C-alpha positions as CSV (number, residue, x, y, z in Angstrom):
1,X,-25.8,28.1,-2.5
2,X,-23.3,30.8,-3.4
3,X,-24.6,31.0,-7.0
4,X,-28.1,31.2,-5.8
5,X,-27.3,34.3,-3.7
6,X,-25.6,35.9,-6.6
7,X,-28.7,35.4,-8.8
8,X,-30.9,36.8,-6.1
9,X,-29.1,40.2,-5.9
10,X,-30.5,43.6,-7.1
11,X,-28.3,43.4,-10.3
12,X,-30.0,40.2,-11.3
13,X,-29.4,40.2,-15.0
14,X,-25.7,41.2,-14.7
15,X,-25.0,38.6,-12.1
16,X,-26.8,36.0,-14.1
17,X,-24.5,36.7,-17.0
18,X,-21.5,36.6,-14.7
19,X,-22.7,33.3,-13.3
20,X,-23.0,31.9,-16.8
21,X,-19.6,33.0,-17.7
22,X,-18.0,31.6,-14.5
23,X,-19.9,28.3,-15.1
24,X,-18.8,28.1,-18.7
25,X,-15.2,28.8,-17.7
26,X,-15.2,26.2,-14.9
27,X,-16.8,23.7,-17.4
28,X,-14.1,24.5,-19.9
29,X,-11.3,24.1,-17.4
30,X,-12.7,20.8,-16.1
31,X,-12.9,19.5,-19.7
32,X,-9.4,20.6,-20.4
33,X,-8.1,18.9,-17.3
34,X,-10.0,15.7,-18.1
35,X,-8.5,15.6,-21.5
36,X,-5.0,16.3,-20.2
37,X,-5.4,13.7,-17.5
38,X,-6.5,11.1,-20.1
39,X,-3.4,11.9,-22.3
40,X,-1.2,11.6,-19.2
41,X,-2.8,8.2,-18.3
42,X,-2.2,6.8,-21.8
43,X,1.4,8.0,-22.1
44,X,2.2,6.8,-18.6
45,X,0.5,3.4,-19.4
46,X,2.6,2.9,-22.5
47,X,5.7,3.8,-20.5
48,X,4.7,1.4,-17.7
49,X,4.0,-1.4,-20.2
50,X,7.5,-0.9,-21.7
51,X,9.1,-0.8,-18.2
52,X,7.2,-3.9,-17.0
53,X,8.5,-5.8,-20.1
54,X,12.0,-4.5,-19.3
55,X,11.8,-5.8,-15.7
56,X,10.8,-9.2,-17.0
57,X,13.4,-9.3,-19.8
58,X,16.3,-8.2,-17.6
59,X,15.5,-10.9,-15.1
60,X,14.9,-13.7,-17.7
61,X,17.9,-12.8,-19.8
62,X,20.1,-13.5,-16.7
63,X,18.2,-16.4,-15.2
64,X,16.6,-18.2,-18.2
65,X,18.8,-17.4,-21.2
66,X,22.3,-16.9,-19.7
67,X,21.5,-19.3,-16.8
68,X,23.4,-17.2,-14.2
69,X,23.3,-18.1,-10.5
70,X,21.5,-15.9,-8.0
71,X,24.6,-14.1,-6.7
72,X,25.6,-13.1,-10.3
73,X,22.1,-12.0,-11.1
74,X,22.0,-9.9,-8.0
75,X,25.3,-8.4,-8.7
76,X,24.2,-7.6,-12.3
77,X,21.2,-5.7,-11.0
78,X,23.5,-3.9,-8.5
79,X,25.9,-2.6,-11.1
80,X,23.1,-1.9,-13.6
81,X,21.1,0.2,-11.3
82,X,23.6,1.9,-9.0
83,X,25.1,4.4,-11.6
84,X,21.6,5.8,-12.6
85,X,20.9,6.7,-8.9
86,X,22.9,10.0,-9.3
87,X,20.8,10.8,-12.4
88,X,17.6,10.5,-10.3
89,X,18.4,13.6,-8.3
90,X,19.5,15.3,-11.5
91,X,16.1,14.3,-13.0
92,X,14.4,16.1,-10.1
93,X,16.4,19.3,-10.8
94,X,15.7,19.2,-14.5
95,X,12.0,18.4,-13.9
96,X,11.7,21.7,-11.9
97,X,13.7,23.7,-14.4
98,X,12.4,22.6,-17.8
99,X,9.1,22.5,-19.5
100,X,7.6,19.2,-18.4
101,X,5.9,18.3,-21.7
102,X,9.0,18.9,-23.8
103,X,11.2,17.1,-21.3
104,X,9.0,14.0,-21.3
105,X,9.0,13.9,-25.1
106,X,12.8,13.7,-25.1
107,X,12.7,10.9,-22.5
108,X,10.3,8.8,-24.5
109,X,12.5,9.2,-27.6
110,X,15.6,8.3,-25.6
111,X,14.0,5.2,-24.2
112,X,13.6,3.7,-27.7
113,X,17.3,3.2,-28.0
114,X,18.1,0.5,-25.3
115,X,15.7,-2.2,-26.6
116,X,16.7,-1.6,-30.2
117,X,20.4,-1.9,-29.3
118,X,19.9,-5.2,-27.5
119,X,17.8,-6.5,-30.3
120,X,20.7,-5.9,-32.7
121,X,23.2,-7.4,-30.3
122,X,21.0,-10.6,-29.8
123,X,20.4,-11.0,-33.5
124,X,24.2,-10.8,-34.1
125,X,24.7,-13.6,-31.6
126,X,26.8,-11.5,-29.2
127,X,24.4,-11.3,-26.2
128,X,26.2,-11.9,-22.9
129,X,26.4,-10.8,-19.3
130,X,27.9,-7.4,-19.9
131,X,25.4,-6.6,-22.7
132,X,22.5,-7.3,-20.3
133,X,24.1,-5.1,-17.7
134,X,24.4,-2.3,-20.2
135,X,20.8,-2.8,-21.1
136,X,20.0,-2.3,-17.4
137,X,22.2,0.8,-17.0
138,X,20.8,2.6,-20.1
139,X,17.1,1.8,-19.2
140,X,17.5,2.6,-15.5
141,X,19.3,5.9,-16.3
142,X,16.6,7.2,-18.6
143,X,13.9,6.1,-16.1
144,X,15.8,8.0,-13.4
145,X,15.9,11.1,-15.5
146,X,12.2,11.0,-16.5
147,X,10.3,9.7,-13.4
148,X,10.5,12.9,-11.2
149,X,9.1,15.0,-14.0
150,X,6.4,12.5,-14.8
151,X,5.4,12.3,-11.1
152,X,5.4,16.1,-10.6
153,X,3.3,16.6,-13.7
154,X,0.4,14.6,-12.3
155,X,-0.8,17.2,-9.8
156,X,-0.8,19.8,-12.7
157,X,-2.9,17.8,-15.2
158,X,-5.4,15.9,-12.9
159,X,-8.9,17.2,-12.0
160,X,-8.9,14.9,-9.0
161,X,-7.4,15.2,-5.5
162,X,-3.9,13.9,-5.1
163,X,-4.9,10.7,-3.3
164,X,-7.4,9.7,-6.0
165,X,-5.2,10.9,-8.8
166,X,-2.4,8.6,-7.8
167,X,-4.8,5.7,-7.2
168,X,-6.3,6.1,-10.7
169,X,-2.8,6.4,-12.3
170,X,-1.7,3.3,-10.4
171,X,-4.8,1.3,-11.5
172,X,-4.6,2.2,-15.1
173,X,-0.8,2.1,-15.7
174,X,-0.3,-1.0,-13.7
175,X,-3.2,-2.7,-15.4
176,X,-1.8,-1.8,-18.9
177,X,1.6,-2.8,-17.6
178,X,0.4,-6.4,-17.3
179,X,0.6,-6.4,-21.1
180,X,4.4,-6.3,-20.7
181,X,4.3,-9.4,-18.4
182,X,1.9,-11.2,-20.8
183,X,4.2,-10.5,-23.7
184,X,7.2,-11.7,-21.8
185,X,5.3,-15.0,-21.2
186,X,5.3,-15.6,-24.9
187,X,9.0,-14.8,-25.3
188,X,9.8,-18.2,-26.7
189,X,6.9,-18.1,-29.2
190,X,7.6,-14.5,-30.5
191,X,11.3,-14.4,-30.2
192,X,13.5,-12.0,-28.2
193,X,14.3,-9.6,-31.0
194,X,10.6,-9.2,-31.9
195,X,9.7,-8.6,-28.2
196,X,12.4,-5.9,-27.9
197,X,11.0,-4.2,-31.0
198,X,7.5,-4.1,-29.5
199,X,9.0,-2.6,-26.3
200,X,10.6,0.2,-28.4
201,X,7.3,0.8,-30.1
202,X,5.5,1.2,-26.8
203,X,7.9,4.0,-25.7
204,X,7.7,5.6,-29.2
205,X,3.9,5.6,-29.2
206,X,3.9,7.5,-25.9
207,X,5.4,10.5,-27.6
208,X,2.1,11.1,-29.5
209,X,0.1,11.4,-26.2
210,X,2.8,13.4,-24.3
211,X,2.7,16.0,-27.1
212,X,-1.1,16.4,-26.4
213,X,-0.5,17.4,-22.8
214,X,-0.9,21.1,-22.0
215,X,2.2,23.3,-21.7
216,X,3.9,22.5,-18.4
217,X,6.4,25.4,-17.7
218,X,8.6,25.4,-14.6
219,X,6.6,26.3,-11.5
220,X,8.7,29.5,-10.8
221,X,11.2,31.7,-12.5
222,X,13.9,30.9,-10.0
223,X,15.8,27.7,-10.8
224,X,16.0,25.4,-7.8
225,X,19.3,23.7,-7.1
226,X,19.9,20.1,-6.1
227,X,21.1,21.3,-2.7
228,X,17.9,23.3,-2.1
229,X,15.8,20.2,-3.0
230,X,17.7,18.0,-0.5
231,X,17.4,20.7,2.2
232,X,13.6,20.9,1.5
233,X,13.3,17.2,1.9
234,X,15.3,17.1,5.1
235,X,13.3,20.1,6.5
236,X,10.0,18.3,5.9
237,X,9.9,16.0,8.8
238,X,7.0,13.8,7.6
239,X,8.3,13.4,4.1
240,X,11.8,12.6,5.5
241,X,10.5,10.0,7.9
242,X,8.2,8.4,5.3
243,X,10.9,8.2,2.7
244,X,13.2,6.6,5.2
245,X,10.6,4.0,6.2
246,X,9.9,3.4,2.5
247,X,13.6,2.7,1.9
248,X,13.6,0.1,4.7
249,X,10.4,-1.5,3.2
250,X,11.8,-1.6,-0.3
251,X,15.1,-2.9,0.8
252,X,13.9,-6.4,1.8
253,X,10.2,-6.5,0.9
254,X,10.2,-5.2,-2.7
255,X,13.7,-6.6,-3.0
256,X,12.5,-10.1,-2.2
257,X,9.9,-9.9,-4.9
258,X,12.4,-8.7,-7.5
259,X,15.2,-11.2,-6.8
260,X,13.8,-14.1,-4.8
261,X,10.5,-14.8,-6.6
262,X,12.1,-15.6,-10.0
263,X,14.4,-18.1,-8.3
264,X,11.5,-19.5,-6.2
265,X,9.6,-20.0,-9.4
266,X,12.5,-21.7,-11.2
267,X,14.0,-23.8,-8.4
268,X,11.1,-24.5,-6.0
269,X,8.3,-24.9,-8.5
270,X,10.3,-25.8,-11.6
271,X,8.8,-23.0,-13.7
272,X,9.7,-21.4,-16.9
273,X,9.2,-18.0,-18.5
274,X,5.5,-18.5,-18.8
275,X,5.0,-19.4,-15.1
276,X,7.1,-16.4,-14.0
277,X,5.0,-14.2,-16.3
278,X,1.8,-15.5,-14.8
279,X,3.1,-15.0,-11.3
280,X,3.9,-11.4,-12.1
281,X,0.5,-10.9,-13.6
282,X,-1.2,-12.3,-10.5
283,X,0.9,-10.1,-8.2
284,X,0.1,-7.0,-10.4
285,X,-3.7,-7.9,-10.3
286,X,-3.4,-7.7,-6.5
287,X,-1.8,-4.3,-6.8
288,X,-4.4,-3.0,-9.2
289,X,-7.2,-4.4,-7.0
290,X,-5.9,-2.7,-3.9
291,X,-6.0,0.7,-5.7
292,X,-9.5,0.1,-7.0
293,X,-10.6,-0.4,-3.4
294,X,-8.6,2.6,-2.2
295,X,-10.2,4.9,-4.8
296,X,-13.6,4.4,-3.3
297,X,-12.3,5.0,0.2
298,X,-10.3,8.1,-0.6
299,X,-9.5,10.6,0.5
300,X,-8.3,8.9,3.7
301,X,-8.0,11.0,6.9
302,X,-5.0,9.0,8.2
303,X,-3.2,7.3,5.3
304,X,-0.1,6.8,7.5
305,X,-2.0,4.3,9.8
306,X,-3.0,2.2,6.8
307,X,0.6,2.1,5.6
308,X,1.8,0.9,9.1
309,X,-1.0,-1.7,9.4
310,X,0.1,-3.2,6.1
311,X,3.5,-4.0,7.6
312,X,1.7,-6.4,10.0
313,X,-0.2,-8.2,7.2
314,X,3.0,-8.5,5.2
315,X,4.6,-10.5,8.0
316,X,1.8,-13.1,7.7
317,X,2.2,-13.2,3.9
318,X,5.9,-13.6,3.8
319,X,5.8,-16.2,6.6
320,X,3.3,-18.3,4.7
321,X,5.4,-18.0,1.5
322,X,8.5,-19.2,3.4
323,X,6.8,-22.5,4.2
324,X,6.8,-23.4,0.5
325,X,3.1,-23.8,0.0
326,X,1.5,-25.7,-3.0
327,X,1.4,-23.8,-6.3
328,X,-2.3,-22.8,-6.0
329,X,-1.7,-21.3,-2.6
330,X,1.5,-19.6,-3.8
331,X,-0.6,-17.8,-6.4
332,X,-3.1,-16.7,-3.7
333,X,-0.3,-15.4,-1.5
334,X,1.3,-13.5,-4.4
335,X,-2.0,-11.9,-5.0
336,X,-2.3,-10.9,-1.4
337,X,1.3,-9.6,-1.5
338,X,0.4,-7.5,-4.5
339,X,-2.6,-6.1,-2.6
340,X,-0.3,-5.2,0.3
341,X,2.4,-3.6,-1.8
342,X,-0.1,-1.7,-3.9
343,X,-1.6,-0.1,-0.8
344,X,1.8,0.8,0.8
345,X,3.2,2.2,-2.4
346,X,0.1,4.4,-3.1
347,X,0.1,5.7,0.5
348,X,3.7,6.7,0.3
349,X,3.4,8.4,-3.0
350,X,0.2,10.3,-2.2
351,X,1.4,11.4,1.2
352,X,4.7,12.7,-0.1
353,X,2.9,14.5,-2.9
354,X,0.5,16.1,-0.3
355,X,3.3,17.4,2.0
356,X,5.8,18.5,-0.6
357,X,6.0,22.2,-1.4
358,X,5.1,22.9,-5.1
359,X,8.4,24.6,-5.9
360,X,10.4,21.5,-4.8
361,X,7.9,18.8,-5.5
362,X,9.8,17.1,-8.4
363,X,13.0,17.1,-6.3
364,X,11.4,15.7,-3.2
365,X,9.7,13.1,-5.3
366,X,13.1,12.3,-6.8
367,X,14.4,11.6,-3.3
368,X,11.5,9.3,-2.8
369,X,12.2,7.5,-6.0
370,X,15.8,7.3,-5.0
371,X,14.7,5.4,-1.9
372,X,13.1,2.9,-4.2
373,X,16.0,2.7,-6.6
374,X,18.8,2.4,-4.0
375,X,17.0,-0.4,-2.3
376,X,16.6,-2.5,-5.5
377,X,20.2,-3.1,-6.4
378,X,21.4,-3.3,-2.8
379,X,18.7,-5.8,-1.8
380,X,19.3,-7.7,-5.1
381,X,22.9,-8.2,-4.3
382,X,22.4,-9.0,-0.6
383,X,19.5,-11.4,-1.2
384,X,21.3,-13.0,-4.1
385,X,24.1,-13.9,-1.6
386,X,21.5,-15.3,0.8
387,X,19.9,-17.4,-1.9
388,X,23.3,-18.9,-2.9
389,X,24.3,-19.5,0.7
390,X,20.9,-21.1,1.7
391,X,17.9,-21.3,-0.7
392,X,15.5,-18.9,-2.5
393,X,12.9,-19.2,0.3
394,X,15.4,-17.9,2.9
395,X,15.5,-14.5,1.1
396,X,11.9,-13.9,2.4
397,X,13.0,-13.9,6.1
398,X,14.7,-10.5,6.3
399,X,11.5,-8.9,5.1
400,X,9.6,-10.2,8.1
401,X,12.1,-8.6,10.5
402,X,12.1,-5.3,8.6
403,X,8.3,-5.2,8.6
404,X,8.3,-5.4,12.4
405,X,10.9,-2.7,12.6
406,X,9.0,-0.4,10.3
407,X,5.8,-0.7,12.3
408,X,7.5,0.1,15.6
409,X,9.4,3.0,14.2
410,X,6.3,4.3,12.3
411,X,4.1,4.3,15.4
412,X,6.6,5.6,17.9
413,X,8.8,8.0,16.0
414,X,7.7,9.0,12.5
415,X,4.6,11.1,13.1
416,X,2.7,9.0,10.5
417,X,0.3,7.5,13.1
418,X,-1.2,10.9,14.0
419,X,-0.9,12.8,10.7
420,X,-4.1,13.8,9.0
421,X,-4.4,14.4,5.3
422,X,-5.2,18.0,4.4
423,X,-7.4,16.9,1.5
424,X,-10.0,15.4,3.9
425,X,-9.5,18.2,6.4
426,X,-10.3,20.8,3.8
427,X,-13.3,18.7,2.6
428,X,-14.7,18.5,6.1
429,X,-14.2,22.3,6.6
430,X,-15.9,23.0,3.3
431,X,-18.8,20.8,4.2
432,X,-19.2,22.5,7.6
433,X,-19.2,25.9,6.0
434,X,-21.8,24.9,3.4
435,X,-24.1,23.5,6.0
436,X,-23.9,26.7,8.0
C-alpha cells in the first residue's frame, strides 16, 4: 500500500526509481541475513553435536566405564560444573565487549582441547575419576564463556522474530545434536579415543562457519560491567522472576533427567550404553517435535501461560515414570517429557530475549544460563544422594513437588500469566494500521 502511494505521486519516475532502490536494498539485506542465519545454524549445530556427545561421554565414563555409584557420579558433576559458573557471568561481559564473530572463533578452537586431552589420557591407560572431572571442568568452562555470546548473536543475524528464531535454532541444533547421542551409542564399536577425536573435529569444523558470520561488533562504545549486567537483570521484574522459576524447574526436573535417567536405564531396565543413547535420542526427538509445533503457532501472545501449563503436564509424566512402567511405555513417557521440556526451555529463552535491553542482552542471558548451570551440579549431587539412599525412581519425586510450586508462584506472583509478547502486539498494531 505504501509503495503504491509513492508510485502514484506527481514525481512518478523519481519515486519509482527510489522504490526500486529501496526494494533492492531490502532484498539484499534479507539475503544477507538469511545467509548469516544459515551459517549461525550450522556452527551452532556442530557445537551442539559436540556438547551432546560430551554429555553422554561424561555420564558413561563415570557410570559405564569407571562403574561409580550414583553419589560419586553426582559429586563428580558438582565439582566439574561449579567452578565454571563464575566464568558464565564473565562470558556475558566479554560477549558485550568483544566482537562476537572473533570471540566465537576463539571458543571453538579452545573447545578442541578437552576431548583430545582425554583421548591421549585414555590411550595411555591413565583414565580415572579425576581425569573425568577435569574433562568436565574444561568443557563446562569453555561452554560458560561462549554461550552468552552465541545466544546474544542470534538476534543480530536472524531475519525472523525472536520467538521463531529460537524455535528454529532449537529444532535444527537439537536435531543435529542427536548425532552425538547416536555416536555415543556406538562407543563400544568405534572406541572411546576415536569418538573423542570425532568430537574434537565437530568443534573444529564450526570455525569455518563462524568465520562466515557478518562482523558482530559490541552493541555500544561503552563497556558494560558485570555489576551493571546484574543490576539490569534485577531491575527487569519479568526477566528476574522467569529466571528464578527456571532455576527451580531445572533444579529437580532437568536434574532428574541428567542424573536419574542413566541410573534408571542401568538399574531398573538393565540397559547399556546403546539403550541410554536410544533413550536420549527419543527424549531429544520430543524436544525437537515440540519446537516444530511451536514454530507454526508463533509468535505467541502469552508465552508465560504456556510455560506454566507445562508444569502441570510434567507432574503427570514424572508420576507415571515413578511407577516403573514397561520399557515401551518408558520410551513414550520420555518422548512426552522431551516435548514438555522443549516447550518450557524455548518459552524461557525467547521471553528473556524479548524483555532484555539490547545493551545488556548477553549479560542477562548469562544470568539465565547461570540458572541452568547452577541447578545441574546441585541437583546432580542432591539427587545422587537420594538414589543411593533409596532407588533411582525416587529421584523423580522432588520434580513433582517443584512443578506444583512453580505453577502456583508463576500464576500468583511472577507476572507471567498476564504478560503479552511485544512481537504479537506489534504485529496486531501493524495489521490494524494497514487495514485502515
